[in-house]
C-alpha positions, 0 to 999 in steps of 0.5 A: 447703619454700619458700613465697612469699605475695603480698598487695596486689592489688585494683581501682584506677582508671586513674592510681592506685597499688597496692603488692604485697608478697611474703614468702618463707619456708623455707630460702633461699640468700643468693644469689638473685633475686626477681622479679615476673611478670604474666599476662593470661588467654590470654597468656604470663606476662611479666617485670615486674621483678627485683631481686638480693640486692644490690638491683640492679633491672631493669624491663620497658620497659612499666613503667619509670618507673612501677613500683619493685621493692624488697627489704625487711627481712628480705631475703627480702621483695620489694615492687612499687610500681605508680604511674600504673596503666593498664588494660593493667596488669591481670593476675595478678601472681606473685612468684618467687624464683630460688635460685642455689645450689639451681638452683630457682625458686619461685613464689607463688600470684598476686594479681589486679590490675585497673585499671578505671574 
């Protein structure tokens, strides 16, 4: 059973910073992709950033230059450093892991981020 546990959400003022973390446990293939998504109530879940097992990163245009995704040690941890936060970044942030060998996507439970003065 693979589990993803997120942490680090909270309330921050516009212009502030937050760091989200996600730890995956269980039997996971070495060939995988970890990602952060976010979802505002009433809207579709949107991709924020992805990172491969080799460290290759991709960012949505809306967060490029402000957010940084990284993988930790062990490699099945992923973080999202969020700087220069805006009110439109307010959402529930979800961590995901695509296990390519098992062709399965796993999701975390989500963590709330609120950007407000």
